[in-house]
KOLSENU-158906 format. One record per residue (C-alpha): z negated, y negated, x; residue in one letter; residue number from 1. Coordinates in steps of 0.02 Angstrom, whole numbers. Layout:
! residues N
NODE	Z	Y	X	vopa	dotor
NODE	Z	Y	X	a	NUM
...
END
This chain:
! residues 153
NODE	Z	Y	X	vopa	dotor
NODE	5087	-9161	732	m	1
NODE	5029	-8981	754	p	2
NODE	4852	-8934	794	a	3
NODE	4809	-8961	977	s	4
NODE	4782	-8775	1007	d	5
NODE	4970	-8751	979	e	6
NODE	5019	-8873	1116	n	7
NODE	5033	-8828	1299	y	8
NODE	4949	-8952	1417	v	9
NODE	4939	-8943	1607	s	10
NODE	4949	-9131	1643	g	11
NODE	5035	-9290	1589	d	12
NODE	5178	-9309	1715	d	13
NODE	5308	-9238	1594	y	14
NODE	5286	-9246	1405	v	15
NODE	5418	-9152	1308	i	16
NODE	5433	-9114	1123	e	17
NODE	5518	-8955	1070	f	18
NODE	5534	-8912	886	m	19
NODE	5359	-8946	819	r	20
NODE	5271	-8925	985	y	21
NODE	5222	-9053	1115	e	22
NODE	5213	-8990	1293	f	23
NODE	5128	-9092	1430	r	24
NODE	5159	-9037	1607	f	25
NODE	5082	-9083	1772	g	26
NODE	5212	-9114	1907	a	27
NODE	5179	-8954	2005	q	28
NODE	5177	-8847	1848	d	29
NODE	5341	-8921	1786	f	30
NODE	5423	-8904	1957	e	31
NODE	5371	-8721	1970	e	32
NODE	5432	-8682	1795	r	33
NODE	5600	-8768	1822	v	34
NODE	5625	-8677	1986	t	35
NODE	5579	-8510	1906	a	36
NODE	5702	-8545	1765	a	37
NODE	5841	-8581	1890	a	38
NODE	5803	-8417	1980	v	39
NODE	5801	-8320	1816	r	40
NODE	5969	-8393	1768	l	41
NODE	6040	-8350	1939	g	42
NODE	6081	-8530	1981	l	43
NODE	5980	-8512	2142	i	44
NODE	5936	-8354	2237	g	45
NODE	5751	-8385	2265	s	46
NODE	5611	-8506	2229	n	47
NODE	5599	-8564	2410	t	48
NODE	5665	-8741	2387	l	49
NODE	5623	-8893	2490	d	50
NODE	5554	-9051	2408	g	51
NODE	5724	-9135	2388	e	52
NODE	5804	-8980	2312	e	53
NODE	5659	-8965	2191	t	54
NODE	5672	-9150	2146	a	55
NODE	5858	-9131	2106	d	56
NODE	5828	-8978	1998	l	57
NODE	5683	-9060	1907	v	58
NODE	5787	-9216	1875	e	59
NODE	5926	-9108	1802	l	60
NODE	5805	-9017	1686	a	61
NODE	5710	-9176	1639	w	62
NODE	5850	-9305	1625	q	63
NODE	5998	-9190	1591	g	64
NODE	6088	-9253	1746	r	65
NODE	6065	-9297	1929	i	66
NODE	6096	-9483	1959	a	67
NODE	6091	-9481	2150	e	68
NODE	6082	-9310	2235	p	69
NODE	5948	-9296	2369	r	70
NODE	5995	-9123	2436	s	71
NODE	6138	-9002	2464	r	72
NODE	6086	-8916	2302	l	73
NODE	6097	-9080	2207	g	74
NODE	6266	-9119	2287	q	75
NODE	6328	-8945	2238	y	76
NODE	6272	-8968	2059	l	77
NODE	6352	-9140	2042	v	78
NODE	6513	-9092	2132	r	79
NODE	6539	-8933	2030	h	80
NODE	6467	-8994	1864	w	81
NODE	6628	-8958	1769	e	82
NODE	6608	-8774	1816	r	83
NODE	6418	-8766	1806	l	84
NODE	6367	-8877	1660	g	85
NODE	6431	-8759	1527	v	86
NODE	6469	-8579	1573	l	87
NODE	6544	-8464	1442	e	88
NODE	6486	-8583	1305	g	89
NODE	6307	-8594	1370	e	90
NODE	6231	-8759	1431	s	91
NODE	6139	-8752	1597	l	92
NODE	6023	-8897	1551	v	93
NODE	5981	-8818	1383	y	94
NODE	5937	-8652	1464	w	95
NODE	5833	-8730	1603	l	96
NODE	5733	-8822	1470	r	97
NODE	5722	-8671	1355	k	98
NODE	5653	-8559	1492	l	99
NODE	5526	-8693	1543	v	100
NODE	5468	-8704	1362	f	101
NODE	5471	-8515	1341	r	102
NODE	5361	-8486	1493	s	103
NODE	5237	-8622	1442	a	104
NODE	5233	-8559	1263	y	105
NODE	5199	-8380	1318	l	106
NODE	5065	-8434	1442	d	107
NODE	4982	-8539	1308	h	108
NODE	4987	-8395	1184	r	109
NODE	4894	-8289	1314	v	110
NODE	4767	-8428	1338	k	111
NODE	4727	-8440	1151	v	112
NODE	4723	-8250	1131	g	113
NODE	4883	-8228	1030	s	114
NODE	4966	-8125	1168	l	115
NODE	4905	-8016	1308	e	116
NODE	4984	-7981	1476	v	117
NODE	5025	-7796	1486	a	118
NODE	5099	-7678	1616	w	119
NODE	5259	-7593	1558	d	120
NODE	5275	-7427	1648	e	121
NODE	5454	-7407	1586	g	122
NODE	5517	-7564	1671	t	123
NODE	5386	-7571	1809	g	124
NODE	5348	-7750	1766	d	125
NODE	5223	-7857	1672	f	126
NODE	5264	-7915	1497	g	127
NODE	5181	-7986	1345	y	128
NODE	5103	-7883	1208	a	129
NODE	5026	-7933	1044	e	130
NODE	4839	-7895	1042	p	131
NODE	4866	-7770	900	r	132
NODE	5014	-7685	986	g	133
NODE	5198	-7722	1005	g	134
NODE	5292	-7838	1124	r	135
NODE	5335	-8020	1107	s	136
NODE	5515	-8046	1053	l	137
NODE	5522	-8204	1160	l	138
NODE	5499	-8101	1316	e	139
NODE	5640	-7984	1268	l	140
NODE	5767	-8119	1224	a	141
NODE	5921	-8112	1337	p	142
NODE	5973	-8257	1448	t	143
NODE	6147	-8305	1510	p	144
NODE	6188	-8290	1695	s	145
NODE	6247	-8417	1824	w	146
NODE	6250	-8285	1963	h	147
NODE	6438	-8299	1986	a	148
NODE	6422	-8485	2030	v	149
NODE	6253	-8475	2117	q	150
NODE	6212	-8607	2247	f	151
NODE	6213	-8528	2420	r	152
NODE	6138	-8611	2572	r	153
END
């Protein structure tokens, strides 16, 4: 088990191991990260979900499936899973989880002083920089897109 300063902890509602790291999430933290991942992938247009939509999305990211949809979003995901589950060779569940881990990992690296948040004038956005200069490769890694099959209300 790695040293505790390498593990992200915001609560004990969701405990997930990824590679050699153990991530412990509080419910709100996990919900926000899953929703942000779905927005980043283009699966949903914004992070303004109701409780049932959030619960369906969290269940998909956590369990890898939605047993009983609670919302129109959940129904859409279940009904169109053949089209949505794997898009151009990329797994939706894998990418939801990967972006949740990536965001927690980056936030934790900031907390322990391994990364700094920096303003990038070229992109007009915040990014991550190493304290001695440079940018984090994790932040620059591309992600696949589900925009073409995005859930629309």
